[in-house]
N, C-alpha and C positions, 0 to 999 in steps of 0.2 A: 548755564547749568541751574537746575532748580532742585529742591528737595533737601531734606535735613541730612546732614552727615554727622553721625555719632562716633566719637573716638574713644577707645579704651585709653587708659592712662599708662599704667606700668607696663614697660616692655614695648609698647606701641609708640608712645611719644617721649617717654623718659626712661633712663636706665636707673632703676632703683634697687638693683641687686644687693649692693652693700648695706644700705639701711634696713632693708626688709630681712635679709638673712641674719644680720646681727641682732635685730630685735626678736626674730623667731628663736634664736638660741638663748636669748635672755629669758624669753617666756618659758622655754623648756627647763632651763636651770632653776627658775623660780618655783617650779612645781616638782623639782627633784628628778628630772629626766636628763640623762647625759646629752650634752650638746652634739651637734652633727656637723660634719664637714660642709663647707659652703656649697660644694658641687652636689651634695645630696639634697640641699634645700631649694635650689633654684627652681626645680620642677613644681614647687608649691607656690610660686609667685603667679598670681592671677585669680585663683579661686577665692571665695569668701574666707576670711581669716579663721572663723570658727571651724569650718570644714578642714582647713589646713592642720590645725592643732588636733582635731579629732583623729585625723589620719596619722599624724606623727605619734600620738599617744598610743594608738592601736598598734603601730609598728613596734613600739617599745614595750608592748605588753602591759600598758598601764590603762587605767580607767578613763574612758572618754569624758567622764564627769569632771575631770581636771581641766578640760579645754577652756572653760570660761575664765578660770583663774589665770591660765596661760595667756589668754587674750588680754586680760587686764594688765598683766606684767609687760606684755609686748607694747601696749599703748603708753605705758609709763615712760618708755624710752624712745619710741619711734619718732615722735614729732621732732625732737632735737636732732636725731640722726638724719632724718629726711631733709631737714632744712640745709644741712651742710654737705650731704653726700649724694644727693640726687642730681643727675645731669640730663640735659636734653640730648636725645639721639641726634647725631650729626645729620644734617640735611632736612630735619623735620621742620625747623623754623622757616626755611625757604618754601617748603611745600605748603605750609599753613598760610604763609603770606600770599601766595598765588591763589589759594582757595578762598581766602577771606576777601580778596579783591574781586572775585567773581560774583560776590553777593550771595553765595550759597550759605545758609545758616550752619554754623558749626557748634556742636555741644560735646561735652564730656559725658560718657556713660561708664562708670567704673564701679568695681566692687569695694574699692577703698572707701572707708567712711568719709562722709562729707567734711567733717572738721579737720581731716588730714589732707584730703584732695585739694581743696581750695587754697590753703597756704602753700602747697607745693607748686601749684600753677603760678602763684604770685612770686615765689622764691626763684623759679627758673625763668620767669619772664614770658610765659605762654598765656597767662590769663587774658590779655587783650584780644586774643584770637577767638575766644569762645563766648557765646551769648548766654550760656547757662551750664551748670554742672549738676548732673544727676548721679547721686550716690546714696548708699544707705546711711541712715542716721546711726549713731552709736547704740541706740535702743533697738535697732533691727539688725543684729549681726547675722541672721540667717536669711536675709533677703538675697535671692539669687539674681543673676544678671538679666534673665528674661523679664523679671518683674521691674527691674530698674529701667530697662530699655522701653518697656511698655508704658511706664510712667512718663518717660521723656516724650514719646510719641503723642501721648494723650495731652500732656501739658502744652506741647508746642503745636497741637492740632495738625500734626504732620501725617501725610499719606504714607503708610508703610511701603507701598509699592514704589514710591519715588524716593524713599530714604535708603541710607546705607549705614551698616555697622562695620567699623574698621577696628581690627584687633589682632593680637598675636597668639591667642590661645583658642582652643576648641570651644571654650565657654562663650567667647565673643560670637563665634560662628553659630553656635547652638541658640544663642539669644536672638540673633538676627533671623534665623530660620523660624524660630517659634513665633516671632512677631511679624513675619512676612516682609522683611526688608531684604535688600541685596546685602551681600557680605564680601568684604575685602580682607584677606589675611596677609599679614606682613611677617617676613621671616627674620627680621633683625632683632626680634625680642626673645622670648623664652620658648615659645612653641616652634615646632619644626614644620616644614612643608608637608610632611607626611601626616602629622597631626591635623593640620588645617584641612587637607584634602579628605581625610577620613571623616571629618565633621561635616563635609559637604559644602565647603566654601565655594563661592562663585568665581573669585579671582584671587590669585596669589601674587604679591609684589615683593621683590627682593631688595629694592633700594628706594629710599624716600624720594629720589628724583623722579621715579616713575609713578608716584602715588597720584598725582593730579590726573594723568592720563587714564589710570585705572578707574578713577571715580567718574570720569566722563564717558568711559567706554561702555560697551555692551556687556551683558552677563555672559557667563560661561567659564568653566574652570581654566585657569592658565597654568599649564603644567611646566 
């Protein structure tokens, strides 16, 4: 196998629902907005954090101008929560081991800011599998995933036609389509099969044990 494989982080490789939703509620409380049940917040895992808070503030009838303050409050507590409450999705380590042994370059492409993404990979033991991490800096909270993926492809001098973007949300699929890569959607994260198919994903995978085969296989939606 040849060609770059770019993996999303949250939902795709790690289960980060507890630290993310807890930190989101902390951010809401700090700007005077009522906290939300965890099940209401899970859908916000994946998009850029600033967009998440803008959406939540709009739903609460509050000014979107409070979003940056909520983001800052989120970041005050997130790192500590992530270090102790993030877990690897069962089966992912085995799939990454097989892929890394194939010699195909693996990188992370995430909307999570780089200062948080790299420590999480170290904390859960996944860092050795990846040659690089592409993520927005704290100074670029509105960087969208197509920009991040494009930067990864350029930096790695990768041919988009031979590359794959793997993720669990429509944002991952949309980034891959915008950059000209194949896309593989996984259903064990936050997004549903329906969400991925609506976004135009090439292949859908339901279990990490099938991930290696899906990356080696041909394009075409897997229903």
